[in-house]
C-alpha positions in Angstrom: 44.8 -118.5 0.1 41.9 -120.5 1.7 39.3 -118.4 3.4 38.8 -119.4 6.9 42.1 -121.8 6.9 42.7 -125.3 5.9 40.4 -127.7 7.0 42.6 -130.9 8.3 39.6 -133.3 8.4 40.1 -134.2 5.0 42.8 -134.8 3.1 45.2 -134.6 6.1 43.1 -136.6 9.0 41.0 -138.3 6.4 40.6 -139.2 3.0 39.6 -137.1 0.7 35.5 -136.8 0.2 35.8 -138.7 -2.9 37.5 -141.3 -1.5 35.8 -141.7 2.0 33.2 -143.9 1.1 35.5 -146.6 -0.6 37.9 -146.5 2.9 34.6 -146.7 5.1 33.6 -149.7 3.1 37.0 -151.7 3.5 37.1 -150.6 7.4 33.7 -152.1 7.9 34.7 -155.5 5.9 37.9 -155.5 8.3 36.3 -155.2 11.5 33.5 -157.6 10.5 36.0 -160.2 9.8 37.8 -159.4 13.0 34.5 -159.9 14.8 33.6 -163.2 13.1 37.0 -164.6 14.5 36.2 -163.8 17.9 36.2 -166.6 20.7 32.7 -168.0 21.1 32.4 -170.1 24.0 29.5 -172.2 24.6 28.2 -174.7 27.1 27.9 -178.5 26.0 27.6 -182.1 27.2 25.7 -181.6 30.3 25.5 -184.5 32.2 23.2 -184.9 35.8 24.2 -188.2 37.4 23.6 -189.9 40.7 20.2 -190.8 43.0 19.1 -189.5 46.2 20.0 -186.4 47.9 23.1 -185.7 46.0 23.5 -185.6 42.5 26.8 -184.6 40.3 26.6 -182.3 37.7 29.0 -182.2 34.9 29.6 -179.8 31.6 31.9 -178.8 29.1 32.7 -175.1 28.2 34.4 -174.8 25.2 35.7 -171.9 22.7 34.4 -172.5 19.1 36.0 -169.4 17.8 38.8 -168.8 16.1 40.8 -166.6 18.6 41.5 -167.7 22.2 39.6 -165.8 25.4 42.6 -163.5 25.5 42.4 -162.4 21.8 46.3 -161.4 21.2 49.0 -163.2 23.2 50.4 -159.9 24.2 47.2 -159.5 26.6 47.2 -163.1 28.0 49.7 -162.1 30.9 48.2 -158.5 31.8 46.2 -158.5 35.0 43.0 -157.3 33.8 42.9 -160.3 31.1 41.4 -162.9 33.2 40.4 -166.0 31.8 36.9 -167.2 31.8 34.9 -168.4 35.4 31.7 -170.3 35.8 29.3 -169.1 38.9 26.7 -171.0 40.2 23.2 -169.9 41.5 20.2 -172.6 42.8 16.8 -172.2 43.0 15.8 -175.3 45.3 19.3 -176.8 44.7 22.5 -176.0 46.3 26.2 -176.6 46.1 27.7 -179.2 48.6 30.6 -177.5 48.3 30.3 -173.5 48.9 33.8 -173.0 47.9 32.6 -173.9 44.2 30.4 -171.5 44.0 33.1 -169.7 41.2 35.1 -172.1 39.3 38.1 -170.4 37.8 38.7 -172.3 34.2 41.4 -170.2 32.9 42.0 -169.3 29.3 40.5 -171.3 26.4 42.2 -171.4 23.0 40.0 -171.5 19.8 40.7 -173.4 16.9 43.0 -171.3 15.3 46.7 -171.7 15.4 47.8 -168.5 13.7 50.4 -168.1 10.8 53.6 -168.4 12.3 53.0 -171.3 15.0 55.0 -173.8 12.9 52.0 -176.4 12.4 50.9 -175.6 8.9 52.9 -178.1 7.4 50.6 -181.0 6.4 53.1 -183.9 6.7 53.7 -182.7 10.3 50.4 -182.5 12.5 50.3 -182.4 15.9 47.8 -181.8 18.4 47.4 -179.2 21.3 45.3 -181.2 23.4 41.9 -180.1 24.8 43.4 -176.8 25.2 39.8 -175.1 23.7 37.5 -176.7 26.3 37.3 -177.4 30.0 35.2 -180.1 31.7 33.8 -178.9 35.0 31.7 -181.5 37.9 29.9 -179.9 40.9 27.9 -182.0 43.6 24.6 -180.5 44.6 21.9 -181.0 46.7 18.1 -180.7 46.4 16.0 -180.7 43.1 15.3 -177.2 41.3 16.9 -175.3 39.0 21.0 -174.7 39.1 22.1 -171.9 37.1 25.2 -171.3 35.8 26.9 -168.4 34.1 30.6 -168.3 32.3 31.8 -165.1 32.4 35.0 -163.1 31.5 36.0 -159.6 30.7 36.4 -160.1 27.1 33.8 -162.5 26.3 30.9 -161.2 28.3 28.6 -163.9 29.8 26.5 -166.9 28.9 23.9 -168.5 30.9 22.1 -171.8 31.1 19.8 -173.4 33.4 20.1 -177.2 34.4 16.9 -178.8 35.7 17.5 -181.3 38.9 14.9 -183.5 39.1 
């Protein structure tokens, strides 16, 4: 008979104390591997064109991570799993079309195709197209800074400031 009763924290809920370090090391390695596969969104290929009062600003939003911005297929159709969007804010610059202050991008695939997509055969390579990136173009007026933020619940937020001269 054990005095005070059985302690279920070790041997039932958790591994025995002698194995706890080994199990924790394995868990950490697994979580770090999953984190390394997470979506990584960035803003590239910024171009400012045009002369005079009105300018055109273009940029590409890319997911260079392995996983898509929805992480797993089961999450994609869920209402709370929104795809990325871009928000604009100007200092001395304003959008010509105010309705473009938020541009919805939709989900971006990562470069990984998964284990069971049927595309692993080297003799039958097919492209999925540009599903990992979206090109955005807006027209602006004025001179100053155009700040843009790419946001989504599952990827967080990245920001970039573009000088409009």
